[in-house]
C-alpha positions as CSV (number, residue, x, y, z in Angstrom):
1,M,-26.1,6.9,10.5
2,F,-25.2,4.8,7.4
3,L,-21.5,5.4,8.0
4,K,-21.8,4.4,11.6
5,H,-23.6,1.2,10.7
6,K,-21.0,0.4,8.1
7,I,-18.1,0.8,10.6
8,L,-19.9,-1.4,13.2
9,T,-20.6,-4.1,10.6
10,L,-16.9,-4.1,9.5
11,F,-15.8,-4.1,13.1
12,G,-17.9,-7.2,13.8
13,I,-16.7,-9.0,10.7
14,A,-13.1,-8.2,11.6
15,L,-13.4,-9.5,15.1
16,F,-15.4,-12.6,14.4
17,P,-12.5,-14.8,13.1
18,V,-10.2,-13.7,15.9
19,A,-12.8,-14.5,18.5
20,L,-13.5,-18.0,17.0
21,S,-9.8,-18.9,16.8
22,A,-9.3,-19.9,20.4
23,S,-9.3,-23.6,19.6
24,S,-6.6,-26.3,19.6
25,D,-4.6,-27.2,16.5
26,A,-2.8,-30.6,16.6
27,D,0.3,-29.3,14.7
28,N,1.8,-26.4,16.7
29,N,4.7,-26.1,14.2
30,R,2.2,-25.1,11.4
31,Q,0.5,-22.6,13.7
32,R,3.6,-20.7,14.7
33,Q,4.7,-20.5,11.0
34,Y,1.2,-19.9,9.7
35,K,2.1,-17.3,7.1
36,D,4.5,-19.7,5.3
37,I,1.8,-22.5,5.4
38,L,-0.8,-20.2,4.0
39,Y,1.4,-19.2,1.1
40,L,2.9,-22.6,0.3
41,E,-0.3,-24.7,0.5
42,N,-2.8,-22.3,-1.1
43,I,-2.0,-21.2,-4.7
44,R,-4.7,-18.5,-4.4
45,Y,-3.1,-16.8,-1.4
46,G,-2.8,-13.1,-1.9
47,I,-5.1,-12.8,-5.0
48,D,-7.9,-10.2,-5.1
49,N,-10.7,-12.8,-4.7
50,P,-12.4,-13.1,-1.3
51,T,-13.2,-16.8,-2.0
52,S,-9.5,-17.6,-1.5
53,V,-9.9,-17.9,2.3
54,S,-12.0,-21.0,1.7
55,Y,-8.9,-22.8,0.4
56,S,-6.8,-22.0,3.5
57,P,-4.9,-25.1,4.7
58,L,-5.4,-24.0,8.3
59,N,-8.7,-24.1,10.1
60,H,-7.9,-20.9,12.0
61,T,-5.3,-18.3,12.5
62,A,-5.1,-15.4,15.0
63,D,-2.3,-12.9,15.3
64,I,-1.9,-9.8,17.4
65,K,1.1,-7.6,17.0
66,I,2.2,-4.4,18.9
67,G,5.3,-2.6,17.7
68,Y,7.3,0.6,17.4
69,N,9.1,1.8,14.3
70,Y,11.8,4.5,14.0
71,K,13.1,5.9,10.7
72,K,15.7,8.5,10.1
73,G,17.8,9.7,7.2
74,D,18.1,12.2,4.3
75,F,17.8,9.7,1.5
76,V,14.0,10.2,1.1
77,N,11.9,11.8,-1.5
78,I,11.5,15.6,-1.3
79,D,7.9,15.5,0.0
80,K,8.6,12.8,2.6
81,S,9.7,13.1,6.2
82,P,13.4,12.5,7.0
83,K,12.4,11.3,10.5
84,E,9.4,9.2,11.7
85,K,8.3,7.5,14.8
86,T,5.4,5.1,14.7
87,L,3.5,3.1,17.3
88,F,1.1,0.5,15.8
89,I,-1.1,-2.4,16.7
90,D,-2.4,-5.0,14.2
91,M,-4.9,-7.8,14.8
92,S,-5.9,-10.4,12.1
93,G,-7.4,-13.8,11.9
94,T,-9.2,-16.4,9.8
95,K,-11.7,-19.1,10.7
96,K,-13.0,-22.0,8.6
97,L,-16.4,-23.6,9.4
98,K,-18.2,-26.3,7.5
99,K,-19.3,-24.3,4.5
100,T,-18.1,-20.8,5.4
101,A,-14.8,-19.2,6.0
102,F,-14.1,-15.8,7.6
103,E,-11.2,-13.4,7.6
104,G,-10.7,-10.0,9.3
105,G,-8.4,-7.5,10.8
106,I,-8.0,-4.3,12.8
107,G,-5.1,-1.9,12.8
108,Y,-4.1,1.4,14.4
109,Q,-1.1,3.6,13.7
110,N,0.1,6.7,15.4
111,T,3.0,8.5,13.6
112,I,5.0,11.6,14.2
113,E,6.7,12.9,11.0
114,Y,9.4,15.6,11.4
115,D,10.4,18.3,8.9
116,R,7.8,17.3,6.3
117,R,6.8,19.7,3.5
118,W,5.6,19.8,-0.1
119,N,2.7,17.4,0.5
120,S,-0.3,17.9,2.8
121,T,-2.4,15.0,1.5
122,L,-3.1,11.7,3.3
123,Y,-4.9,9.1,1.1
124,I,-4.9,10.3,-2.5
125,A,-3.2,8.0,-5.1
126,S,0.6,8.1,-4.9
127,D,0.8,9.0,-8.6
128,N,-1.8,11.8,-8.5
129,P,0.0,15.0,-9.5
130,F,-2.6,17.4,-8.0
131,I,-1.1,17.8,-4.6
132,L,-1.8,20.7,-2.2
133,A,1.4,21.8,-0.6
134,D,3.4,24.4,1.3
135,S,7.1,24.9,1.6
136,V,7.3,25.2,5.4
137,R,9.0,22.3,7.3
138,S,6.6,21.1,10.0
139,K,6.1,18.3,12.5
140,Y,3.0,16.3,11.5
141,N,0.9,14.0,13.8
142,V,-0.7,11.3,11.8
143,E,-3.3,8.8,13.0
144,K,-4.8,5.9,11.0
145,F,-7.4,3.3,11.9
146,I,-7.9,0.3,9.6
147,L,-10.7,-2.3,9.5
148,N,-11.1,-5.1,7.0
149,G,-13.2,-8.2,6.9
150,G,-14.7,-10.8,4.6
151,F,-16.2,-14.2,4.2
152,S,-16.5,-17.0,1.7
153,W,-19.5,-19.4,1.4
154,D,-19.9,-22.7,-0.4
155,A,-23.2,-21.7,-2.1
156,L,-23.3,-24.7,-4.4
157,S,-21.2,-27.9,-4.8
158,F,-19.4,-26.2,-7.7
159,M,-19.5,-22.6,-6.7
160,K,-18.2,-20.4,-3.9
161,F,-19.3,-16.8,-3.2
162,G,-17.3,-14.3,-1.2
163,I,-17.2,-10.7,-0.3
164,K,-14.6,-8.6,1.6
165,A,-14.3,-4.9,2.5
166,H,-11.5,-2.6,3.6
167,Y,-12.2,0.7,5.5
168,E,-9.5,3.2,6.5
169,V,-9.9,6.6,8.2
170,G,-7.1,8.9,9.2
171,S,-6.0,12.4,10.1
172,S,-2.9,14.5,10.1
173,A,-2.1,17.9,11.5
174,D,0.8,20.1,12.5
175,Q,1.3,23.0,14.8
176,T,3.4,25.3,12.6
177,D,1.7,28.1,10.5
178,P,0.3,27.5,8.0
179,R,-1.3,24.6,9.7
180,P,-2.9,21.9,7.5
181,D,-5.5,19.8,9.2
182,T,-6.2,16.8,6.9
183,K,-8.9,14.2,7.4
184,G,-9.5,11.4,5.0
185,M,-11.3,8.1,4.4
186,R,-11.1,5.3,1.8
187,F,-13.4,2.3,1.4
188,N,-13.1,-0.7,-0.8
189,I,-15.6,-3.6,-1.3
190,T,-14.9,-6.7,-3.4
191,P,-17.4,-9.5,-4.1
192,G,-16.1,-12.6,-5.9
193,L,-17.0,-16.0,-7.3
194,D,-15.1,-19.2,-7.8
195,F,-16.4,-22.0,-10.1
196,K,-15.2,-25.6,-10.2
197,L,-15.0,-26.6,-13.8
198,S,-13.4,-30.0,-13.2
199,E,-11.4,-31.8,-10.5
200,K,-8.3,-29.9,-11.5
201,L,-9.5,-26.7,-13.0
202,N,-11.3,-23.7,-11.4
203,I,-12.1,-20.2,-12.7
204,G,-12.6,-17.2,-10.5
205,V,-13.9,-13.6,-11.0
206,S,-13.9,-10.6,-8.7
207,L,-15.2,-7.1,-9.2
208,G,-14.9,-4.3,-6.7
209,G,-15.4,-0.6,-6.1
210,R,-13.7,2.1,-4.1
211,L,-14.5,5.5,-2.6
212,L,-12.2,8.3,-1.4
213,N,-13.0,11.4,0.6
214,E,-10.3,13.8,1.9
215,E,-10.4,17.4,3.2
216,I,-7.5,19.7,3.9
217,K,-8.0,23.0,5.8
218,Y,-5.1,25.4,6.2
219,T,-5.3,27.9,9.1
220,N,-3.0,30.6,10.4
221,V,-3.0,31.0,14.2
222,V,0.0,33.2,15.0
223,G,-0.3,36.6,13.3
224,T,-1.8,37.4,9.9
225,T,1.0,36.4,7.6
226,N,0.1,35.6,4.0
227,Y,1.5,32.2,3.0
228,N,2.0,30.6,-0.4
229,F,-0.1,27.6,-1.2
230,F,1.1,25.5,-4.1
231,L,-1.5,23.8,-6.2
232,M,0.9,21.2,-7.8
233,N,0.0,19.8,-11.2
234,G,3.0,17.6,-12.1
235,L,6.8,17.7,-12.3
236,G,7.0,20.6,-9.9
237,C,4.7,22.8,-11.9
238,F,2.1,24.7,-9.8
239,Y,-0.7,27.2,-9.7
240,L,0.0,29.7,-6.8
241,Q,-2.6,30.9,-4.3
242,N,-1.8,32.9,-1.2
243,G,-3.5,34.0,2.0
244,T,-4.0,33.2,5.6
245,S,-6.1,30.1,5.0
246,Y,-6.9,27.6,2.2
247,Q,-9.3,24.7,1.8
248,R,-9.4,21.7,-0.5
249,R,-11.5,18.6,-0.9
250,Y,-10.7,15.4,-2.8
251,K,-13.4,13.1,-4.0
252,G,-12.5,9.9,-5.7
253,S,-14.1,6.7,-7.0
254,G,-13.1,3.7,-9.0
255,W,-13.7,0.1,-9.9
256,Y,-11.5,-2.9,-10.6
257,G,-12.0,-6.4,-11.8
258,N,-9.9,-9.6,-11.9
259,L,-10.3,-12.9,-13.8
260,Q,-8.4,-16.0,-12.4
261,L,-7.7,-19.4,-13.8
262,M,-6.5,-22.0,-11.3
263,W,-5.1,-25.5,-12.1
264,D,-4.1,-28.0,-9.4
265,N,-3.3,-31.7,-9.9
266,H,-3.8,-32.3,-6.1
267,S,-0.4,-33.9,-6.0
268,F,2.5,-31.5,-6.2
269,L,1.8,-29.1,-9.2
270,S,-0.4,-26.0,-9.3
271,N,-0.7,-22.8,-11.2
272,I,-2.7,-19.6,-11.2
273,V,-3.1,-16.9,-13.8
274,S,-4.8,-13.6,-13.0
275,L,-5.8,-10.8,-15.4
276,G,-6.9,-7.5,-14.0
277,I,-8.1,-4.0,-14.8
278,D,-8.3,-1.0,-12.5
279,K,-10.0,2.4,-13.1
280,N,-9.5,5.2,-10.7
281,S,-10.5,8.9,-10.7
282,E,-9.9,11.7,-8.1
283,R,-11.0,15.3,-8.3
284,A,-9.7,18.3,-6.3
285,E,-12.1,21.1,-5.4
286,D,-10.9,24.2,-3.6
287,G,-12.7,26.9,-1.7
288,G,-16.4,27.0,-0.7
289,T,-19.5,26.1,-2.7
290,Q,-20.1,29.7,-3.6
291,R,-16.6,30.2,-5.0
292,L,-15.5,26.7,-6.2
293,F,-12.1,26.3,-7.9
294,I,-11.3,23.0,-9.6
295,G,-7.7,22.0,-8.6
296,G,-7.4,19.2,-11.2
297,K,-8.8,15.8,-12.0
298,Y,-6.7,12.6,-11.9
299,N,-7.6,9.6,-14.1
300,R,-5.7,6.3,-14.0
301,T,-6.2,3.1,-16.0
302,Q,-4.2,0.0,-15.0
303,Y,-3.8,-3.4,-16.5
304,D,-2.3,-6.3,-14.6
305,I,-1.2,-9.9,-15.3
306,Y,0.0,-12.3,-12.6
307,D,1.2,-15.9,-12.9
308,R,2.4,-18.2,-10.1
309,F,3.6,-21.7,-10.6
310,S,4.1,-24.0,-7.6
311,I,5.9,-27.3,-7.1
312,L,5.3,-28.7,-3.6
313,H,7.2,-31.9,-2.6
314,E,7.4,-33.6,0.8
315,N,10.8,-32.1,1.6
316,S,10.9,-28.9,-0.6
317,A,8.8,-26.3,-2.4
318,H,9.5,-24.2,-5.4
319,N,7.5,-21.1,-6.4
320,I,8.0,-18.9,-9.5
321,T,6.0,-15.7,-9.8
322,I,5.8,-13.4,-12.8
323,S,3.8,-10.2,-12.8
324,A,3.5,-7.1,-15.0
325,S,1.3,-3.9,-15.0
326,I,0.7,-1.0,-17.3
327,H,-0.3,2.3,-15.8
328,Q,-1.8,5.1,-17.9
329,I,-2.2,8.4,-15.9
330,D,-3.9,11.6,-17.2
331,G,-4.0,14.8,-15.1
332,I,-6.6,17.2,-16.4
333,W,-6.2,20.9,-15.6
334,Y,-9.1,23.4,-15.9
335,D,-8.3,27.0,-17.0
336,Q,-10.7,29.2,-14.9
337,K,-11.4,32.9,-14.6
338,S,-13.0,34.9,-11.9
339,V,-16.5,36.2,-12.9
340,T,-18.9,38.6,-11.1
341,N,-22.6,38.0,-11.6
342,D,-25.4,40.6,-11.5
343,N,-25.8,40.2,-7.8
344,G,-22.2,41.1,-7.1
345,Q,-21.1,37.6,-6.3
346,T,-17.9,36.3,-7.7
347,Y,-17.2,32.7,-8.8
348,W,-14.7,30.7,-10.9
349,E,-15.8,29.9,-14.4
350,I,-14.2,27.1,-16.4
351,V,-13.0,28.4,-19.8
352,N,-11.0,25.4,-21.0
353,S,-9.8,21.9,-19.9
354,S,-6.9,19.9,-21.2
355,I,-4.4,17.2,-20.2
356,K,-1.7,18.9,-18.1
357,H,0.1,15.8,-16.8
358,K,0.6,12.5,-18.6
359,E,2.5,9.4,-17.3
360,D,2.9,6.0,-18.9
361,R,4.5,3.5,-16.6
362,L,5.4,-0.2,-17.1
363,E,6.4,-2.4,-14.2
364,G,7.5,-6.1,-14.3
365,T,8.6,-8.5,-11.6
366,L,10.1,-12.0,-11.6
367,K,10.4,-13.9,-8.3
368,Y,11.6,-17.3,-7.2
369,R,11.1,-18.8,-3.7
370,F,12.7,-22.1,-2.4
371,D,11.7,-23.7,0.8
372,L,13.4,-26.6,2.5
373,L,10.6,-28.5,4.4
374,R,10.5,-30.8,7.4
375,H,7.1,-32.3,8.4
376,S,5.6,-29.8,5.8
377,V,7.0,-26.8,7.6
378,P,9.9,-24.6,6.3
379,T,13.2,-24.9,8.0
380,L,15.0,-22.7,5.3
381,T,13.5,-20.1,2.9
382,V,15.3,-18.4,0.1
383,N,13.8,-15.6,-2.0
384,T,15.2,-13.9,-5.1
385,G,13.7,-11.4,-7.4
386,I,14.1,-8.8,-10.0
387,N,11.9,-5.7,-10.7
388,F,11.9,-3.4,-13.7
389,V,10.2,0.0,-13.9
390,Q,9.9,2.2,-17.0
391,S,8.3,5.6,-16.8
392,K,7.7,8.5,-19.1
393,T,6.0,11.7,-17.8
394,T,5.1,14.8,-19.9
395,N,3.8,18.1,-18.5
396,Y,2.0,20.3,-21.0
397,P,1.9,22.8,-22.7
398,D,5.6,23.5,-22.2
399,I,6.5,19.8,-22.9
400,Y,8.6,19.3,-19.7
401,L,9.7,15.7,-19.9
402,Q,10.9,13.1,-17.4
403,K,12.0,9.5,-18.4
404,Y,13.7,6.7,-16.6
405,N,14.3,2.9,-16.6
406,N,15.2,1.3,-13.2
407,L,16.2,-2.3,-12.3
408,T,16.2,-3.7,-8.7
409,I,17.6,-7.0,-7.7
410,N,16.9,-8.5,-4.2
411,A,17.5,-11.7,-2.3
412,D,16.8,-12.9,1.2
413,I,17.3,-16.0,3.3
414,S,15.5,-17.1,6.5
415,K,16.6,-19.9,8.8
416,H,14.2,-21.4,11.3
417,F,15.5,-23.2,14.4
418,S,13.2,-25.4,16.5
419,I,14.3,-25.4,20.1
420,K,12.0,-27.8,21.9
421,K,8.6,-26.2,21.3
422,S,9.9,-22.8,20.6
423,L,11.0,-21.3,17.3
424,L,13.9,-18.9,16.5
425,T,14.0,-17.3,13.0
426,I,16.9,-15.3,11.6
427,T,16.5,-13.4,8.3
428,F,19.0,-11.5,6.2
429,S,18.3,-9.7,2.9
430,G,19.8,-7.3,0.5
431,N,18.8,-5.3,-2.5
432,Y,20.5,-3.2,-5.2
433,K,18.7,-0.7,-7.4
434,F,20.4,0.9,-10.4
435,N,19.2,3.3,-13.1
436,L,19.6,2.0,-16.6
437,S,18.8,5.3,-18.3
438,S,17.2,8.6,-17.5
439,S,16.6,12.1,-18.8
440,L,14.9,15.3,-17.6
441,Y,13.9,18.5,-19.3
442,S,12.9,21.0,-16.7
443,D,14.2,24.4,-18.0
444,G,11.7,27.0,-17.1
445,I,10.1,25.3,-14.1
446,T,10.2,27.8,-11.2
447,L,10.7,25.0,-8.6
448,A,13.2,23.0,-10.6
449,E,16.1,23.3,-8.1
450,Q,13.9,23.0,-5.0
451,Y,11.5,20.3,-6.1
452,T,11.7,18.8,-9.7
453,I,15.4,17.9,-9.8
454,P,15.6,16.5,-6.2
455,M,12.5,14.3,-6.9
456,F,14.0,13.1,-10.2
457,D,17.3,12.3,-8.5
458,Y,15.5,10.2,-5.9
459,L,13.4,8.3,-8.5
460,T,16.5,7.4,-10.5
461,A,18.9,7.0,-7.5
462,N,21.4,4.1,-7.4
463,H,21.4,2.6,-4.0
464,Y,21.8,-0.6,-2.0
465,G,20.0,-1.9,1.0
466,I,20.6,-4.4,3.8
467,Y,18.0,-5.8,6.2
468,G,18.1,-8.1,9.2
469,K,15.6,-9.6,11.5
470,I,15.6,-11.9,14.5
471,E,12.4,-13.2,16.1
472,S,11.3,-15.9,18.6
473,K,8.1,-17.6,19.3
474,I,7.6,-19.2,22.7
475,P,4.6,-21.4,23.7
476,L,2.4,-20.2,26.5
477,N,1.1,-22.7,29.0
478,I,-2.6,-21.8,28.8
479,Q,-5.0,-24.7,29.3
480,K,-7.0,-25.7,26.2
481,L,-5.5,-22.8,24.2
482,Q,-2.5,-23.4,22.0
483,S,-0.8,-20.0,21.9
484,Y,2.6,-18.4,21.5
485,I,4.2,-15.1,22.5
486,G,6.7,-13.7,20.0
487,I,9.4,-11.1,20.3
488,Y,11.1,-9.6,17.2
489,L,13.7,-7.0,16.3
490,Q,14.5,-5.8,12.8
491,G,16.6,-3.1,11.2
492,S,17.5,-1.9,7.7
493,T,19.6,0.7,5.9
494,Q,19.4,2.2,2.4
495,Q,22.7,3.7,1.2
496,Y,22.8,6.1,-1.7
497,I,25.8,5.6,-4.1
498,G,25.0,8.0,-6.9
499,K,26.3,11.4,-7.9
500,S,23.4,13.7,-7.1
501,I,24.4,16.8,-5.1
502,H,21.0,16.5,-3.3
503,Y,21.7,13.0,-1.9
504,S,25.5,12.7,-1.8
505,N,26.6,10.6,1.2
506,T,23.0,10.1,2.4
507,S,21.2,7.1,3.8
508,Y,17.9,6.0,5.3
509,N,17.8,3.8,8.3
510,Q,15.0,2.2,10.3
511,I,14.6,-0.1,13.3
512,E,11.5,-1.8,14.6
513,G,10.7,-4.0,17.5
514,G,7.6,-5.5,19.1
515,I,5.7,-8.4,20.6
516,Q,3.3,-10.8,19.0
517,F,0.6,-13.2,20.2
518,L,-0.5,-16.2,18.2
519,F,-3.4,-18.4,19.2
């Protein structure tokens, strides 16, 4: 009952700003490029504080998008699908009232993933080493439903209070033995405060929590074949179980906090600095309650810093963003033995626990964005950026070791053409990733050739990418409702240029198209 009430509450919050958005806006150019306006004129845009919606430069936004995405190529990680088809719908909106602002969204995704193997999970953290897997290529059907909503309230003349929530539920299944049926849920809630210290200076604070629940049930429908189930614990190492069925549950929780300092001279200069910490934990439990086997515990501590400096003139805008994060991941393994009690019942007893998997990762990003403006709306946008990743992973007790340093450079340009009351936008972008240094020690790992080395080759791969997009927004003649219909088509390719025998002459390509409604 509680879960049902929570879903209905989030659904109402998500729909509320969309329902209220059917009102006129004097400047149609700003509405049809609302994402650019929200970014350029709100230095808080995108930060993890729900009060940021109160500073939106637009009184309302409403966006509905329906699209289809197709991906194909062999340049993918070993546990990802080389072919995917996705149908999706997204609805989002914001609405500002006198002292209150709302935001919300709803999304649905239906994906078919072909030839997927080595990972049967859905929502656990991407750097969690304790994956339940099988080695049989299968076609997965994946569905996800997303709800998010929030509000911000001017509680006092110098203080704003806000809260936002994100709820996501999904399932995946395939029809090839062994058949994993995975169901999962994750939920985040983030309250926040914003204090006005002076006319130019504000300080903000946000603190949130998260929950994760996921269950995987393997069944065997055709015949009574015993299959291998790989309880992965990092770098391709595993604990093997076999049988006609297997069951695992993931339970996770965490908390995170951010402190923001905003400065704005209310003329053309503004700056925001954000400091954050994130703690996350996920535990794998296998089997039933009478014979529980602990499949590992994942702990992550993350520290973040973010700084954005903005110069906004009448005819141009400059934005410089610097961010960095430190990730410390520990994977704890439990040595267990099967014990029989006096009643003849067997169970797993923990005899020892130790760190099995350890990763230290550093990420840094520098971005610059230039906008050429006309009547406060971009006619040309140029983005450039550079991203650095350094990672060191150790798997104990045999001291298997993986290290790499990667650098990625990217740039894109968007040109907006106003044709009467319509808008045509053409975007091109490119990126180049190259490995600065890398090393791997995997001698003795059983799955080194099938899993460890291909994954290492992908993580350290040299490749380049090209992306293009064309979209149009055409006004709809609906009385008392300023609205647009949009059509877009985009495509991209990633081309491998390294020397790995696993990825030689491979690429990964995708194309997406859809329609969009703005009102």
